[in-house]
N, C-alpha and C positions, 0 to 999 in steps of 0.2 A: 622294269615295269612296276615292281612293288614300290620303289621310291617315288615314281610318278603318282601312284595312287595315294600314298601317304601325303605327298605335297598337296594334292587336290583336296583331301579331306581336312588337313590341318589349316589350309588357307580359306576354307569356306566361311561365309559371313557369320554363321551361328556357331562356329567351331569352339569358341571359348567355353560354352556350356557343356561340352562333351570331352574336352581334352583333360587328360590326367597325367600325373607324374608318378613314378614308382622307383623303388630302390630295395635292395636286399642282399642276400647271401647266395653264393653258388657252391654246390657240392658235387664232386665227381665220384661216382660209385665204384669205378674200377681202377686198376693199376696201369701205369704206362711209363715209358722212358727208363732206360737202364740206369741203375744207380752208379755211384762213383767207383765201387769195387767191381762192377760188371757182373755181379752175381744175382741181382734181384731187380725188381721194378719199383718205382716210386708209387706210393699210395696217394689217392686223392686227398687234397687239403681244401681248406675253405677259401673261396674267392669271393668276388663281389659283383654286383650289377646295378645299373641305374638306367633310366630311360623315360620315355613318354608313350602314351597310348591314346587312342581315340575311340569312343563308343558311338557307333552309328546304329540307331534303333531300327530293327527290322519289324518287330512287333512289340507287344507290351512286355514280353518276357525274354525276347531273343534280340541280341545285338551282334553286329559284326565289329570285331575289335582288332584293327591293325596296330602294331606297336613298333617302336624303334628303340633297341636296347644296346647298351655297351655291356659286354660280358667278359669277366676276367676269370679264367680257370687256373687252378694251381694243383701241383703235385709235389710231395715232399717225402724224403726218406732220411732219417737221422739215426746213424749207427753210433750211439753213445757219445754224441757230440764230436766224434773224431772224423767221421766221413759223413758229410751232409750233401744231399742232392735236392735242389729246388728248381722247379720248372713253372713258369708263369706265362700264359698265352692269352692274348686279347682278341676278341671277336666283336663284330657288329652283327646284331641279330634282328631280323625282321619277321616276326610271327604274324600270321593272318588267321585269326581264330573266330569261330562262331561260338558265342557264349549264351547259355541258358541260365537265367536267374529265377529262383522260385517265387520271389515276392516283389516284383517291381524294382525299386531302387535298393531295397533291403532284403537280405536273405542269403541262403546258400546258392552258389553258382558252380557250374561246370562248363568247360570249354574244350575245343579241339580244333586242330587245323594244321596246315603246313607252315614251314618257316624257311627262310634262307639265312645262312650265316656266311660272313666274309671274314677271313683271317686278316688281322691288322698287324700284329707284331707279337714278339715273344722273346723270352730270355731263359737260359738255363744257367744256374749257379752251382758250381761244384766246389765244396770246401773240404780240404784234407789237411788235418793238423793245424787248423787256423789260417791256412792260405787259401784264398778264394780265387777261382777262375770263372769268368763269365763268357757265355757264347750266345749269339743271336739265334733265335729260332726262325728258320727260313721257310717261307711259303713259295710255292712254284709248281712247275710241272715235271721236275726231275724225278728220278726213280726213288730217291730217299727224301723227297720233299712233300709237304702236305699241300694239296690243291687248296687255294684260298676259298673256293666256293663249295658250300655244302647245302644240300636240300635235306630238311629234317621234318619230322612229325612231332607235334606238341599235344599234350593233354594237360589240363589244369583243373583244380578245384579250389574253392575258397569261400569266404563269407564277406558280404558287403554290409557295412553299417550305415550306408548312405554315401556321404562323401568319401569316407575311409573304407578301405578294403584290405584284406590279407589273403594271399593265395599261394598255393604250392604248384609248381609247374615242372613237368618232366619233358625233356627234349631228346629225341633219338635220331641221330644222323642216319641218312639213307644212302647218300652218294659219297664217293671218294673216301671210303672207310679204311681204317688201318688193316694191315695183314700181318702175317708172321714175320715179315722182314722189315716192317716199318711201324713205329709208334706215332700216333697223332693225337691231337687234342679235341677233335671234332666228333668223337663217338657219341657221347651222351652226357647229360648233366641234369641235376635238380636245381630249381631256383625257388627260394622262399622270399616273397616280396610283400612289401607294404605299399599300397597305392593311395593316391588322393585325387579325386575327380573335382575339378573346379565347377562352381555354379550349381551344385546340387543342394 
C-alpha cells in the first residue's frame, strides 16, 4: 500500500517541484551478533543510506513526506587485528512522516510517523589470523531468521536552507524484534542525511 501511495505521488503532474533526493550516514547504537571468539557482541559501525522523498503540502508549515530509502547497517568487532567480525545488512525503508517547519521553505523542522522496512540482503565476515570466511545473512520465518518485514516509528529534526536541508532521524523497530536467542539488524538506527529538493 505504501508503494502504491509513493508511486501515485511521484508520478503526479507537478511532482518535480516537490521531489527531493537525500543521502547520508547510518549509525547503530547497540551491540548485536556474536563475535568470532564467541565471547562478545559486535558494536555498531558506520553504514550509509540514500534515497528520495516527496513533500506534499498540507498547510503553510506542515507537509506530508513519504520517502523511499536504501539503508545499510554495519556492526564490527576488532580484537587487535587478530579476530575481526563484520556484519553488513541492507534494507529498503519507507517512512511516512508528517513534518512541521517553522518558517515556510526555510527554518528548523521536526517530523514523526511510521515506517516499513524490508530486509534485502546481508553478509557476515569473520577473519581469524588473516583468513576470512563469509556467510550470507538470511531473512525468513525460521526460528533463527529475521523476518524481512518490520514496522517502525520514526522521529526527525533538522534545518532547511531552502533547496538544501540537513536532518537527523531515529527509527525504532516495533515488530519482529530480536530476543535473547536471536540477534537481528532491525532494532533501531540513527540516520544523518543531507537532502536536496528540486524546484525550490
